[in-house]
C-alpha positions in Angstrom: -0.1 -0.2 0.2 1.0 3.6 -0.6 2.4 5.5 2.8 0.2 8.6 3.5 2.3 9.6 6.3 5.9 9.6 7.1 8.0 11.5 9.5 11.5 11.3 8.8 14.2 12.1 12.0 11.9 14.1 13.4 12.7 16.0 16.6 11.5 18.8 18.9 13.5 20.5 21.4 11.6 22.7 23.5 13.5 25.4 26.3 13.5 23.1 28.5 13.6 19.7 27.4 14.1 17.6 24.2 10.7 16.3 23.8 10.8 14.2 20.6 13.9 12.4 19.9 14.7 11.4 16.1 11.4 9.8 15.5 10.6 7.8 12.1 7.1 6.5 11.5 5.6 5.1 8.2 1.5 5.0 7.8 -0.4 3.0 5.1 -3.5 4.4 3.4 -6.3 2.9 5.2 -3.9 2.3 8.3 -5.4 2.5 12.1 -2.0 3.4 13.9 -1.8 3.6 17.7 1.1 6.4 19.4 1.4 4.8 22.9 3.9 5.5 25.7 4.0 7.0 29.7 3.1 10.8 29.7 6.1 12.6 28.9 7.0 10.5 26.6 6.6 12.6 23.3 3.3 10.9 21.6 1.0 13.7 22.1 3.9 16.2 20.7 4.4 13.8 17.7 0.9 14.2 16.9 0.7 18.3 17.5 3.9 18.2 14.9 1.4 16.6 12.5 -1.9 18.4 12.8 0.4 21.4 12.4 0.1 22.9 16.3 3.6 22.7 16.6 6.9 22.9 14.4 9.4 20.1 14.0 13.1 21.7 15.3 14.3 19.1 12.8 13.0 16.5 10.7 10.4 15.8 7.4 6.6 15.7 8.1 5.6 14.3 4.6 1.9 14.0 3.6 0.9 12.6 1.0 4.2 12.9 -0.6 4.6 16.5 0.3 7.0 18.1 3.5 4.3 19.9 5.6 7.0 21.0 8.4 6.4 24.5 8.6 2.9 25.0 7.0 -0.1 25.8 9.4 -2.6 23.2 10.4 -5.1 25.0 7.4 -2.9 24.2 5.0 -2.4 20.4 5.8 -4.6 18.0 4.6 -5.3 16.4 8.1 -8.3 16.9 10.6 -8.2 16.6 14.6 -10.7 14.8 17.6 -9.4 16.7 20.5 -9.3 14.4 23.8 -12.5 16.9 24.9 -14.4 17.4 21.5 -13.8 21.1 21.3 -17.2 21.1 20.0 -19.7 24.9 20.0 -21.8 24.9 22.9 -24.2 27.3 21.0 -23.7 25.7 17.4 -26.3 22.4 16.8 -25.0 19.0 15.9 -25.6 19.5 12.0 -23.9 23.1 12.6 -21.1 21.6 14.2 -20.4 19.7 11.4 -20.9 22.5 8.6 -18.4 24.6 10.4 -15.3 23.3 8.6 -16.7 23.0 5.6 -18.1 26.5 5.1 -14.4 27.1 5.8 -13.2 24.6 3.3 -13.1 25.6 -0.4 -14.8 23.3 -3.1 -17.0 21.6 -0.5 -19.4 20.7 -2.9 -23.0 20.0 -1.6 -22.4 20.8 2.3 -26.0 19.4 3.3 -25.7 16.3 1.6 -21.9 15.8 3.4 -23.8 16.6 6.2 -26.3 14.1 6.1 -24.0 11.4 4.9 -21.4 12.0 8.0 -24.1 11.9 10.3 -26.0 8.9 9.5 -22.2 7.2 8.9 -21.7 7.8 12.9 -25.9 7.1 13.7 -26.5 10.5 14.4 -29.1 10.7 11.7 -32.2 12.7 13.3 -30.5 14.1 15.9 -28.9 17.1 13.9 -30.8 19.8 15.7 -29.4 19.2 19.5 -27.2 21.2 21.2 -24.0 19.5 22.9 -25.6 20.0 25.9 -28.4 17.8 25.3 -26.0 15.0 23.9 -24.6 11.8 25.9 -20.7 11.4 26.1 -21.0 9.1 23.3 -23.1 11.2 21.1 -20.6 14.0 21.5 -17.8 11.8 20.6 -19.8 10.6 17.3 -20.3 14.6 16.1 -16.8 15.2 16.5 -15.6 12.4 14.6 -18.3 13.5 12.0 -17.1 17.6 12.1 -13.8 15.7 11.4 -14.9 13.0 8.6 -16.5 15.5 6.9 -13.3 17.4 5.8 -12.7 13.8 4.0 -8.7 14.3 5.4 -5.9 12.6 4.0 -4.9 11.5 7.9 -7.7 11.6 11.1 -5.8 12.4 14.2 -7.4 11.6 17.7 -6.0 12.3 21.1 -7.3 10.3 23.4 -10.6 10.1 21.8 -12.3 8.1 24.4 -10.7 9.3 27.6 -13.6 11.5 28.8 -16.1 8.1 28.0 -17.1 6.0 31.2 -15.7 2.8 30.9 -18.4 0.8 29.5 -19.4 3.7 26.9 -16.0 3.2 26.2 -15.8 -0.2 25.4 -19.1 0.4 23.0 -17.7 3.6 21.3 -14.3 1.3 20.8 -15.9 -0.7 18.3 -17.8 1.5 16.8 -14.6 3.4 16.0 -13.2 0.2 14.7 -16.0 -0.8 12.3 -16.4 3.2 11.1 -12.8 3.4 10.4 -13.0 0.4 8.3 -16.0 1.7 6.6 -14.5 4.9 5.5 -11.0 3.4 4.7 -9.4 6.6 6.2 -5.6 6.7 7.8 -6.2 7.3 11.9 -3.5 8.1 13.8 -4.4 7.9 17.7 -2.9 9.0 20.9 -4.0 6.7 23.6 -2.3 5.6 27.2 -4.7 2.9 27.3 -3.2 -0.3 26.1 -6.0 -2.3 25.9 -7.4 0.0 23.6 -4.2 0.2 21.3 -4.0 -3.9 21.6 -7.8 -4.1 20.2 -8.1 -1.1 17.6 -4.4 -0.7 16.3 -3.2 -2.3 13.2 0.2 -1.3 14.3 1.3 0.4 17.5 4.3 2.2 17.8 5.5 2.6 21.6 7.3 5.4 22.8 9.2 6.3 25.4 11.7 9.6 26.5 11.0 11.0 23.4 11.7 8.0 21.0 10.8 5.1 19.4 11.2 2.0 21.2 9.1 -0.4 19.0 6.4 -0.6 15.7 4.7 -3.5 15.1 1.3 -5.1 15.3 -0.4 -5.7 18.4 0.4 -9.7 18.1 4.0 -9.2 17.5 4.4 -6.2 20.4 2.5 -8.5 22.4 4.6 -11.7 21.9 8.1 -10.2 20.8 8.4 -7.0 22.5 11.6 -5.5 21.4 12.7 -4.3 25.1 11.7 -4.8 28.6 10.3 -1.7 28.3 8.2 -2.6 25.8 7.0 -5.7 27.3 6.2 -3.5 30.4 4.2 -1.2 28.9 1.9 -3.5 27.2 0.9 -5.8 29.2 1.8 -7.4 33.1 5.2 -9.3 32.9 6.9 -11.5 35.5 10.6 -11.5 35.7 13.2 -13.9 36.5 16.7 -13.2 36.3 16.7 -11.2 33.5 13.7 -13.3 31.8 10.2 -11.9 31.0 7.2 -14.2 31.6 3.4 -13.1 31.1 0.8 -13.7 33.7 -1.5 -16.1 31.5 1.9 -18.0 30.5 2.6 -18.7 34.1 1.0 -21.7 35.6 0.2 -22.2 39.3 -0.2 -25.8 40.6 -0.5 -27.5 44.2 1.9 -30.6 42.8 4.8 -30.6 41.2 4.4 -29.8 36.9 4.5 -32.1 34.6 8.6 -33.7 32.9 9.8 -30.6 30.7 8.2 -27.4 32.5 10.3 -24.8 34.5 9.4 -24.5 37.4 9.7 -23.3 41.4 8.1 -23.2 44.8 6.4 -20.4 45.9 3.6 -18.9 48.8 0.1 -18.0 47.9 0.0 -13.9 49.0 -3.3 -13.3 47.6 -5.8 -14.9 45.4 -8.7 -12.1 43.7 -11.5 -13.5 41.5 -11.9 -11.4 38.5 -14.8 -12.9 37.0 -13.3 -14.4 33.7 -10.0 -15.7 35.7 -8.7 -15.8 39.1 -5.7 -12.8 39.7 -2.7 -15.1 41.9 0.1 -13.2 43.4 2.5 -15.2 45.1 6.1 -14.9 46.5 9.5 -16.9 45.2 12.0 -18.1 47.0 14.4 -15.1 46.4 11.3 -13.0 47.4 10.2 -11.9 44.0 6.4 -11.3 43.3 5.2 -13.0 40.6 1.3 -13.3 38.8 0.0 -15.6 37.6 -3.9 -15.2 35.9 -5.4 -19.1 35.9 -9.3 -20.0 35.5 -11.8 -20.2 37.9 -12.1 -23.7 38.5 -7.8 -23.8 39.0 -8.2 -21.0 40.9 -9.0 -22.4 44.6 -6.2 -20.9 46.4 -5.8 -18.8 49.5 -2.9 -17.0 51.5 -0.5 -18.9 52.8 -0.4 -21.9 50.6 2.5 -23.2 48.9 2.3 -24.1 45.4 4.6 -24.8 42.5 4.5 -22.3 40.0 5.8 -23.3 36.2 5.8 -22.2 32.3 7.2 -24.0 29.3 10.6 -22.7 28.4 9.4 -21.4 24.7 6.9 -18.3 26.8 10.3 -17.0 27.8 11.0 -13.6 26.5 14.6 -12.7 26.8 16.1 -9.9 25.8 20.3 -8.6 25.0 
């Protein structure tokens, strides 16, 4: 597929610190890409440089093959959905969506575009409502509709679901994924939510201290993290003398394991029922605390029980 957005050695230096350090990314047409990392890692600054709200200190930002570094936001074929949605409270849903189109040259039949995009985000019949009359999910859809109506080459999303409650967030997450598939527009999303990134993205870029640690598919990043930081950030980890092991690959049993498995004894420190599994925390002989996720049937352990911790060597994650 053709590349629609390319960052080449992009850095951003503020008077007090370097926020982004030699970041290179390549996004293909129709890709859903997630930027993740801890607070201060540079992911939001990177998004703002693509949008044009910040300018890079060095490097190129190629949008559809054109270097847009230095151009203001209105001269870039991108649109942004902000964390707080930034809806105009005095404008109706229809007027909020129309706003950008009326400022854009050659917008064609605005009324028809607004109707189509509101149907696309399932807001048909709510065109006359004002933001104060909308639910959190409806506000999010209105903000999406306003951006989609502009038909950008890349749609930028800055923590788009963080304002929603957990149950609604899961519902809207699925809607957002389905919507992106239907419209075929490249999405670049910033999120701190690892589950959100793993669920939505075709590829994930993990950032740390302004630099890219790894870019790969969700499955590749989870199963084959490039660094201990990536392993720890995207999913829980147990560490045994430099060896990493996911909780779901860590087995707990009252008896020694079968031949061929690596094992050690441990003492159960807590057992928490989570519905679909039981979360067990146990202390190894050296004092390390490990976490295991076991089935509800196998998870009948209590504090103080002596157990055997085991795993398959093939599940170990090793780092240089």
